[in-house]
C-alpha positions in Angstrom: -42.8 54.5 22.5 -42.7 50.6 22.3 -45.9 50.5 20.8 -44.7 53.2 18.3 -41.6 50.9 17.5 -43.6 47.9 17.0 -45.6 49.7 14.2 -42.8 51.2 12.6 -41.3 47.4 12.1 -44.3 46.3 11.0 -44.7 49.0 8.6 -41.1 48.5 7.2 -41.9 44.7 6.6 -44.8 45.7 4.9 -43.2 48.2 2.6 -40.6 45.3 2.0 -43.0 42.5 1.4 -46.2 43.9 0.4 -49.5 44.0 1.9 -50.5 40.7 0.6 -47.3 38.9 1.8 -47.1 40.1 5.2 -49.8 38.2 7.6 -50.3 39.1 11.5 -51.1 36.4 13.6 -53.1 36.3 16.8 -50.2 36.1 19.0 -49.3 39.9 17.9 -46.3 38.3 15.6 -46.0 38.6 12.0 -44.6 36.1 9.2 -43.8 37.0 5.8 -45.5 34.8 3.1 -43.3 34.9 0.4 -43.5 32.9 -2.8 -40.7 30.5 -3.1 -40.3 31.1 -7.0 -39.4 34.6 -6.8 -35.6 35.9 -5.4 -35.4 36.9 -1.9 -34.6 40.5 -2.0 -31.0 41.6 -0.8 -29.7 38.1 -1.5 -26.7 37.6 -4.0 -27.4 35.9 -7.1 -26.3 32.4 -7.0 -23.7 30.5 -9.0 -24.5 27.2 -10.2 -21.8 24.6 -11.1 -22.0 23.7 -14.9 -20.7 21.2 -16.8 -18.7 21.7 -20.2 -19.6 18.8 -22.6 -18.4 15.6 -21.8 -15.4 17.0 -19.5 -16.8 16.2 -16.1 -17.6 12.7 -17.2 -14.4 11.6 -18.8 -11.9 9.4 -16.8 -8.2 11.2 -17.1 -5.3 8.8 -17.2 -1.7 9.7 -16.7 1.3 7.2 -16.8 4.1 8.0 -14.5 7.7 7.4 -15.5 8.2 4.3 -13.6 5.1 2.4 -15.6 2.4 3.2 -12.8 -1.0 4.5 -14.2 -2.7 7.1 -12.3 -6.5 7.3 -13.2 -9.2 9.8 -11.9 -13.1 10.2 -12.2 -14.4 13.5 -10.8 -17.6 13.3 -8.7 -18.9 16.1 -6.6 -19.2 15.5 -3.1 -17.2 15.8 0.2 -15.7 12.5 0.1 -13.6 10.5 -2.1 -12.6 6.8 -2.8 -8.9 6.1 -3.5 -6.8 2.8 -4.0 -4.1 1.1 -5.6 -5.4 -2.1 -7.8 -2.6 -4.5 -8.6 -2.6 -7.1 -11.5 -2.2 -9.9 -9.3 -4.4 -12.8 -8.0 -5.0 -16.5 -7.5 -4.1 -17.1 -10.9 -0.7 -16.2 -11.0 0.3 -18.6 -8.1 1.1 -21.4 -10.7 4.9 -21.4 -9.6 4.1 -20.8 -5.6 2.1 -22.5 -3.0 -1.7 -21.7 -3.6 -3.2 -19.3 -0.9 -0.4 -16.3 -1.1 -3.1 -14.0 -2.6 -5.4 -15.2 0.3 -2.8 -14.4 2.8 -2.0 -10.9 1.4 -5.7 -9.8 1.8 -5.7 -10.7 5.4 -2.4 -9.2 5.9 -3.4 -6.0 4.2 -3.4 -2.5 6.3 -1.1 -4.5 9.0 1.7 -2.4 10.2 4.2 -0.8 7.9 7.5 1.4 7.9 5.5 4.3 8.8 2.8 3.0 11.2 3.3 0.7 14.2 0.2 -1.7 13.8 -3.3 -1.8 12.2 -4.8 0.5 14.8 -2.7 3.2 14.1 -3.6 3.3 10.6 -7.4 3.2 11.5 -6.5 6.1 14.0 -5.0 8.2 11.0 -7.9 7.5 8.8 -10.5 8.4 11.5 -9.2 11.9 11.5 -10.6 12.2 8.0 -13.7 10.1 8.3 -11.9 7.3 6.4 -12.1 3.4 6.3 -9.9 1.2 4.4 -10.5 -2.4 2.9 -8.7 -4.9 0.8 -10.1 -7.7 -1.4 -8.7 -10.1 -4.0 -9.9 -11.9 -7.0 -8.6 -14.4 -9.2 -7.0 -11.7 -11.2 -7.0 -8.8 -9.2 -5.8 -7.3 -5.7 -7.4 -4.1 -4.6 -6.6 -1.7 -1.9 -9.0 0.8 -0.9 -9.8 3.8 1.2 -12.7 6.0 1.1 -12.2 9.2 3.2 -12.4 13.4 3.0 -11.3 15.1 0.0 -8.9 17.3 2.3 -7.1 14.1 3.7 -5.9 13.1 -0.1 -2.3 13.3 0.7 -2.4 11.4 3.8 -4.6 8.7 2.2 -2.2 8.1 -0.8 1.1 8.2 1.6 -0.8 5.5 3.9 -1.7 3.4 0.8 1.9 3.6 -0.6 2.9 2.3 3.0 0.6 -0.6 3.2 1.4 -1.5 -0.5 4.9 -1.1 -0.6 6.4 -1.5 2.9 4.4 -3.9 5.2 6.4 -5.2 7.8 4.8 -8.9 7.7 5.8 -9.3 11.5 5.6 -13.2 12.8 2.6 -12.4 15.1 1.0 -11.0 12.3 1.5 -13.9 9.9 0.3 -16.0 13.1 -3.1 -14.0 13.4 -3.2 -14.4 9.3 -3.3 -18.3 9.8 -5.6 -18.4 12.3 -8.1 -15.8 10.5 -7.6 -18.4 7.3 -8.2 -21.7 9.2 -11.6 -19.9 10.4 -12.7 -18.9 6.9 -11.9 -22.4 5.6 -14.1 -24.0 8.3 -16.6 -21.4 7.9 -16.7 -21.8 3.9 -17.8 -25.3 4.5 -20.4 -24.9 7.3 -22.3 -21.8 5.7 -25.7 -22.4 4.5 -25.0 -20.7 1.3 -22.8 -22.9 -0.8 -22.5 -20.6 -3.6 -18.8 -19.5 -3.0 -17.6 -23.2 -2.7 -19.6 -24.0 -5.7 -18.1 -21.1 -7.3 -14.5 -22.3 -6.5 -15.5 -26.2 -7.6 -16.7 -25.1 -10.8 -13.6 -22.9 -11.7 -11.4 -26.1 -10.8 -13.5 -28.2 -12.7 -13.4 -25.7 -16.0 -9.5 -24.8 -15.9 -8.3 -27.9 -14.2 -5.0 -26.9 -12.7 -4.3 -23.8 -14.5 -4.8 -19.9 -14.2 -8.3 -19.1 -12.7 -8.8 -23.0 -11.7 -6.3 -22.8 -8.9 -7.7 -22.1 -5.8 -8.6 -18.5 -4.4 -9.0 -19.8 -0.8 -5.7 -21.1 0.9 -5.8 -25.0 0.8 -5.4 -26.0 4.3 -2.3 -27.9 3.6 -0.6 -24.8 2.6 -1.5 -22.5 5.5 1.7 -23.4 7.5 4.0 -23.3 4.2 3.5 -19.7 3.5 5.8 -17.3 5.5 7.8 -13.8 5.1 10.3 -15.1 2.4 7.7 -17.0 0.5 5.5 -13.6 0.3 8.4 -11.4 -0.3 9.6 -13.4 -3.3 6.0 -13.2 -4.6 5.8 -9.3 -4.1 9.0 -8.7 -5.9 7.9 -10.2 -8.9 4.0 -9.0 -9.0 3.9 -5.8 -7.0 5.7 -3.8 -9.6 4.5 -0.2 -10.9 3.9 -1.3 -14.5 1.3 -3.6 -12.7 -0.5 -1.1 -10.8 -3.1 1.6 -11.1 -3.7 4.3 -8.8 -7.5 5.0 -9.1 -9.7 7.8 -7.6 -13.0 9.0 -7.6 -14.4 12.5 -6.3 -10.9 14.3 -6.8 -9.2 16.4 -9.0 -6.6 14.5 -11.3 -3.9 16.8 -11.1 -3.8 16.6 -7.1 -3.9 12.8 -7.4 -1.0 13.0 -9.8 0.8 15.1 -7.8 0.1 12.9 -4.7 1.5 9.5 -6.9 4.7 11.6 -7.8 5.4 12.2 -3.9 4.7 9.1 -2.7 4.6 6.3 -5.4 7.2 7.6 -7.9 10.9 6.8 -6.3 9.8 4.6 -3.6 11.7 1.2 -2.6 9.5 -1.4 -1.9 10.6 -3.6 1.4 11.3 -6.4 -0.6 13.9 -4.8 -2.9 13.6 -4.9 -6.7 14.4 -7.4 -9.4 15.6 -6.4 -12.9 14.3 -9.7 -14.7 10.8 -10.1 -12.9 9.5 -13.7 -13.1 5.6 -13.2 -14.0 3.6 -16.2 -15.0 2.2 -15.4 -18.3 -0.1 -18.4 -18.8 -3.1 -18.0 -20.8 -6.3 -19.9 -19.4 -6.8 -23.2 -20.8 -10.3 -24.4 -20.6 -10.8 -28.0 -20.2 -14.3 -28.9 -18.6 -14.6 -31.6 -16.2 -16.4 -32.7 -13.2 -15.9 -31.5 -9.5 -17.7 -33.8 -6.6 -18.2 -33.0 -3.0 -20.1 -35.7 -1.1 -21.4 -34.2 1.7 -24.3 -34.5 4.1 -26.4 -31.2 4.2 -29.0 -32.3 6.5 -27.6 -30.4 9.6 -26.4 -27.1 7.7 -29.4 -25.3 9.1 -30.8 -26.2 12.2 -33.4 -24.3 14.4 -37.2 -24.2 14.6 -37.4 -23.8 10.6 -34.5 -25.3 9.1 -33.5 -25.4 5.3 -34.2 -28.6 3.8 -31.3 -30.8 3.0 -30.7 -29.9 -0.6 -28.5 -30.9 -3.3 -26.6 -28.3 -5.2 -25.5 -28.6 -9.1 -23.6 -25.9 -11.1 -23.3 -26.8 -15.1 -20.9 -24.4 -17.3 -20.0 -23.8 -20.3 -17.0 -21.7 -22.1 -17.9 -18.0 -23.0 -15.6 -15.4 -23.7 -13.1 -12.9 -22.3 -14.3 -9.4 -21.3 -11.6 -8.0 -23.7 -14.0 -9.9 -26.8 -16.7 -8.2 -28.6 -18.9 -11.1 -27.6 -18.8 -10.1 -24.0 -22.0 -7.9 -24.2 -24.1 -10.2 -26.0 -23.2 -12.7 -23.3 -23.9 -10.3 -20.6 -27.4 -10.0 -22.3 -27.9 -13.6 -22.4 -27.0 -13.9 -18.6 -29.5 -11.2 -18.0 -32.3 -12.8 -19.9 -31.6 -16.2 -18.2 -31.6 -14.4 -14.7 -33.3 -16.5 -12.0 -32.8 -16.6 -8.4 -34.4 -18.4 -5.2 -37.9 -19.7 -5.4 -38.8 -17.7 -2.3 -37.8 -14.5 -3.9 -40.5 -11.5 -3.0 -40.3 -10.4 -7.0 -41.3 -6.8 -7.7 -39.6 -4.7 -10.4 -35.7 -5.2 -11.3 -36.0 -8.8 -9.3 -36.1 -10.7 -13.1 -39.5 -12.6 -12.4 -39.7 -12.5 -16.3 -36.4 -14.2 -16.9 -36.3 -17.5 -18.5 -35.1 -19.6 -15.4 -38.6 -18.0 -13.4 -40.7 -18.7 -16.3 -39.7 -21.9 -17.3 -38.2 -23.7 -14.1 -39.1 -22.2 -11.0 -42.7 -21.3 -11.8 -43.3 -25.0 -13.7 -41.3 -26.8 -11.1 -42.3 -26.0 -7.4 -39.8 -28.8 -6.0 -36.8 -26.6 -7.3 -35.5 -24.3 -4.8 -33.2 -22.3 -6.6 -31.8 -21.6 -10.5 -29.7 -18.8 -11.2 -27.3 -17.8 -14.0 -23.9 -16.5 -13.3 -21.2 -15.1 -15.9 -17.7 -15.0 -14.8 -15.1 -13.3 -17.3 -11.4 -13.0 -17.3 -8.9 -11.4 -19.8 -8.7 -14.6 -21.5 -11.6 -16.8 -20.8 -14.9 -16.7 -19.4 -17.6 -19.1 -18.0 -21.5 -19.0 -18.3 -23.0 -21.4 -15.4 -26.4 -22.2 -14.0 -26.5 -23.0 -10.3 -29.6 -25.2 -9.3 -30.6 -26.6 -5.9 -33.3 -29.4 -5.1 -34.0 -32.5 -3.1 -31.5 -35.0 -3.5 -34.0 -37.7 -4.9 -34.9 -35.4 -7.8 -30.8 -34.5 -9.0 -31.4 -36.4 -12.2 -34.6 -34.4 -13.3 -33.1 -31.4 -12.2 -30.0 -31.8 -14.3 -32.1 -32.5 -17.2 -34.1 -29.3 -16.7 -30.8 -27.5 -16.7 -29.3 -29.0 -20.0 -32.7 -28.1 -21.5 -32.4 -24.7 -20.7 -29.0 -24.6 -22.1 -30.1 -25.9 -25.6 -33.3 -23.6 -25.5 -30.8 -20.8 -25.2 -29.6 -21.4 -28.9 -33.3 -20.9 -30.2 -34.3 -17.6 -31.2 -34.9 -14.9 -28.6 -38.3 -13.2 -28.6 -38.2 -9.5 -29.3 -39.9 -8.4 -25.9 -37.9 -10.6 -23.7 -34.5 -9.6 -25.4 -35.5 -5.9 -25.1 -36.6 -6.7 -21.4 -33.3 -8.2 -20.7 -31.2 -5.0 -22.6 -33.2 -2.8 -20.7 -32.6 -4.4 -17.0 -28.7 -4.8 -18.0 -28.9 -1.1 -18.7 -30.6 0.0 -15.7 -28.5 -2.3 -13.4 -25.2 -1.0 -14.7 -26.7 2.8 -14.2 -27.9 2.0 -10.8 -24.5 0.6 -9.7 -22.5 3.2 -11.2 -24.5 5.7 -8.5 -22.3 4.4 -5.9 -18.7 6.2 -5.4 -17.0 2.8 -4.5 -18.5 1.0 -7.6 -17.4 3.8 -10.0 -13.8 3.5 -8.3 -13.7 -0.3 -8.9 -15.1 0.5 -12.7 -12.2 2.5 -13.4 -9.6 0.7 -11.6 -10.4 -2.4 -13.3 -11.0 -1.1 -16.7 -7.7 1.2 -16.7 -5.6 -2.1 -15.3 -6.9 -4.3 -18.1 -7.0 -2.3 -21.2 -5.1 1.0 -20.2 -8.4 3.2 -20.8 -12.3 3.3 -19.8 -15.4 3.0 -21.5 -17.6 5.3 -20.4 -21.5 4.2 -19.3 -23.1 5.6 -22.3 -21.0 3.8 -24.3 -21.8 0.7 -23.0 -25.7 1.4 -22.9 -25.2 2.0 -26.6 -23.3 -1.3 -27.2 -26.2 -3.0 -25.2 -28.7 -1.5 -27.2 -27.0 -3.0 -30.5 -27.3 -6.5 -29.3 -29.5 -8.6 -31.7 -31.3 -11.7 -31.6 -29.0 -13.0 -34.1 -25.9 -12.0 -31.9 -27.6 -14.1 -29.0 -27.9 -17.2 -31.1 -24.5 -17.0 -32.6 -22.5 -16.8 -29.0 -24.7 -19.4 -27.6 -24.1 -21.8 -30.8 -20.1 -21.3 -30.2 -20.8 -21.8 -26.2 -22.5 -25.2 -26.9 -19.7 -26.3 -28.5 -17.5 -26.4 -25.5 -17.1 -29.3 -23.1 -19.4 -28.9 -19.8 -17.7 -28.0 -16.6 -19.9 -29.6 -13.5 -19.9 -28.9 -9.9 -22.0 -31.3 -7.4 -22.3 -30.7 -3.5 -24.4 -32.6 -1.3 -26.2 -36.2 -1.4 -25.1 -37.1 -5.0 -26.7 -41.0 -5.3 -29.0 -39.7 -8.0 -26.2 -37.8 -9.9 -25.8 -38.5 -14.0 -22.7 -39.5 -15.3 -20.4 -36.8 -16.7 -20.7 -38.5 -20.0 -24.5 -38.3 -19.9 -24.4 -34.6 -19.0 -22.2 -34.2 -22.0 -24.5 -36.1 -24.5 -27.6 -34.0 -23.3 -25.9 -31.0 -24.1 -25.0 -32.3 -27.3 -28.4 -33.5 -28.3 -31.2 -31.4 -29.9 -33.6 -31.3 -27.0 -31.1 -31.4 -24.1 -32.8 -34.6 -22.4 -30.3 -37.2 -20.7 -29.7 -40.7 -22.1 -32.3 -43.2 -20.7 -31.2 -45.5 -18.1 -32.7 -48.7 -16.9 -31.9 -50.1 -13.4 -32.8 -53.3 -11.8 -33.2 -51.8 -8.5 -33.7 -48.4 -7.1 
């Protein structure tokens, strides 16, 4: 009977899949051999997601009655990134002691009206697989949460509470003071001097104004910042018309609904003022030099310590990100490229950029040569950071000034195309990441009220010509240099000599004659 049943089952399989498709193995069992390109019998026809033109790629923006903007970008997936961006940063601290934005970054997601402690917030987010973070820059403060799409209502409620209803308890302020002091200590001890040099070059380029104000809280201000001072600042800058609620990976209507529920008629804990005292200063580029004599010999100890180096950063004024010249400057920065002398190279590492070909490949004693471009709503700064042995600082400065002068020459067709392709690929690869899309959406909507899509930016990059590069470089070389120097500075040329080199035709420093070395 059992044998008969087995034969019946076998025959039914043969009928279903065909003789060629059915194979019997020595173990007695059988397995259907079905082509993966033919539909399985008895399975319903699949329905695939479709995109109607550009609809799914567009960033949707809604402005609520109180002035708050809600911006979203749909992206298929189980998780979303949602956050509040505020037009507030260290550049707005002219009328306050510097360091308030730094304090607010450290105090973010602490106890609120609804949540008793930071642990409660983290436990709430954990239920939705979520994480939270806060970052401040010179012009923006960003509170962000990544969590499951199903927890959107909870996430927006939590963000509203964290931004508008923080308790700012005395013990939290004391913990923040400790964290800030530790960060300042760490900043001066870490082997990588880039954050410190970036702080110094901004202080030199915009002396005492807007983006030149310190991003990190100065040590002397740590004890001055208290709850009343923070409330006074928040009352002026944390206003709905200066905020954007941005979301990626969610439906726009859902986000707007949650925004109306939790951000429309909410009264902040610091109250409201009818006439906010907002600093509207425009960045004034001054140029100048900031030096920090420092013994770098014990920065990296161990079996293979980093040699003692002197770090120099030289910058010139570029343009704001709202200007048309922003794209040519971005291409120029990519064309200069650079990096460390021990970079592994490989695709996308910029081994054909000017700072590799002309500097690192020709001067074995240089440890680093990298180009950076910092851009803000009213100004910008293009700078080159280089590091070498303290005895070769003068020669290193001359190499950098020569590279600045050579930027004004005609760019080769191949190097220009390579720089444009590299910039487009970097842009597109970065925008694969959901948190990066979130930041891009939030920052663009906060600064311009709209968003340029990646394909629009790629078209603008493709349109850059060698003439554009020459034009923006000529304009940039007219500005006074900003110089930041860190380490043993015995051989550092004077600021006047650096300025003279950048005004010359070949970028060479004026000769100096000394009786004794």
